[in-house]
matplotlib code that plots the C-alpha trace (Angstrom):
import matplotlib.pyplot as plt

x = [16.2, 17.8, 19.6, 18.8, 16.3, 13.0, 11.2, 8.0, 6.1, 3.2, 1.2, -0.2, -2.6, -1.5, -3.9, -2.6, -3.6, -5.0, -2.2, -2.2, -5.4, -5.6, -8.4, -11.4, -13.7, -11.6, -9.9, -6.5, -3.3, -0.3, 2.2, 3.5, 3.7, -0.3, -0.9, -3.0, -1.0, -2.3, -0.7, -1.2, -1.4, -4.6, -6.3, -5.0, -6.4, -10.0, -10.0, -9.3, -12.1, -14.5, -13.7, -16.6, -14.1, -12.0, -15.1, -15.8, -12.5, -11.9, -10.0, -8.4, -6.6, -5.5, -4.7, -1.6, -0.9, 2.7, 4.9, 6.5, 8.5, 7.9, 10.9, 10.7, 13.9, 13.9, 16.2, 13.1, 10.7, 12.7, 13.2, 9.5, 8.6, 11.0, 9.5, 6.3, 7.0]
y = [4.2, 1.8, 3.6, 0.4, 0.7, -1.2, -2.8, -4.9, -6.2, -4.5, -4.9, -2.9, -3.7, -2.5, -2.4, -2.7, 0.5, 2.3, 2.5, 1.5, 1.4, 4.7, 4.2, 2.2, 3.8, 2.3, 5.4, 4.8, 6.7, 6.4, 7.2, 4.5, 7.0, 7.4, 3.7, 2.1, -0.1, -3.4, -5.4, -8.7, -10.2, -11.9, -8.5, -7.1, -9.9, -9.8, -6.2, -6.7, -9.4, -7.2, -4.1, -3.0, -1.2, -4.0, -6.1, -3.6, -3.8, -7.6, -8.0, -11.4, -10.1, -6.7, -6.4, -7.7, -8.0, -6.5, -7.3, -4.0, -3.2, -0.4, 1.1, 3.1, 5.1, 5.4, 8.6, 10.3, 9.1, 10.6, 14.0, 14.2, 13.2, 15.8, 18.4, 17.9, 18.4]
z = [21.1, 18.3, 15.2, 13.3, 10.6, 11.3, 8.3, 7.6, 4.8, 3.0, -0.1, -2.8, -5.5, -8.9, -12.1, -15.6, -17.4, -14.5, -11.7, -7.8, -6.1, -4.0, -1.3, -0.3, -3.1, -5.8, -7.1, -8.9, -9.0, -11.2, -8.3, -5.9, -3.0, -3.3, -3.2, -0.4, 1.6, 3.2, 6.1, 4.6, 1.2, 2.1, 3.1, -0.5, -2.3, -0.4, -1.2, -5.0, -5.0, -3.3, -5.3, -7.6, -9.6, -10.3, -11.3, -14.1, -15.6, -15.3, -12.2, -13.0, -16.0, -15.0, -11.1, -9.2, -5.5, -5.0, -2.0, -0.9, 2.2, 4.8, 6.5, 9.7, 10.7, 14.5, 14.4, 12.3, 14.9, 17.7, 16.0, 15.5, 19.0, 20.2, 17.9, 19.3, 22.9]

ax = plt.figure().add_subplot(projection="3d")
ax.plot(x, y, z, "-o")
ax.set_aspect("equal")
plt.show()
């Protein structure tokens, strides 16, 4: 197993004054750690467009799709797998 960190892009939706989209139900949370992650920018945009909650607050003026980066530390993965055996 590699010791190198593995990264990949992800996207979150942020709504000014409300916070980050937390789940499919359209709930919001102020903490980034609770944000729903999207694999592609397109899926985040489509979710923002389809969200009934965002339509109620005027999505175009207040919501932003923000690129973020997820990191996997293979050492932590290895330790977790060992603990489970």
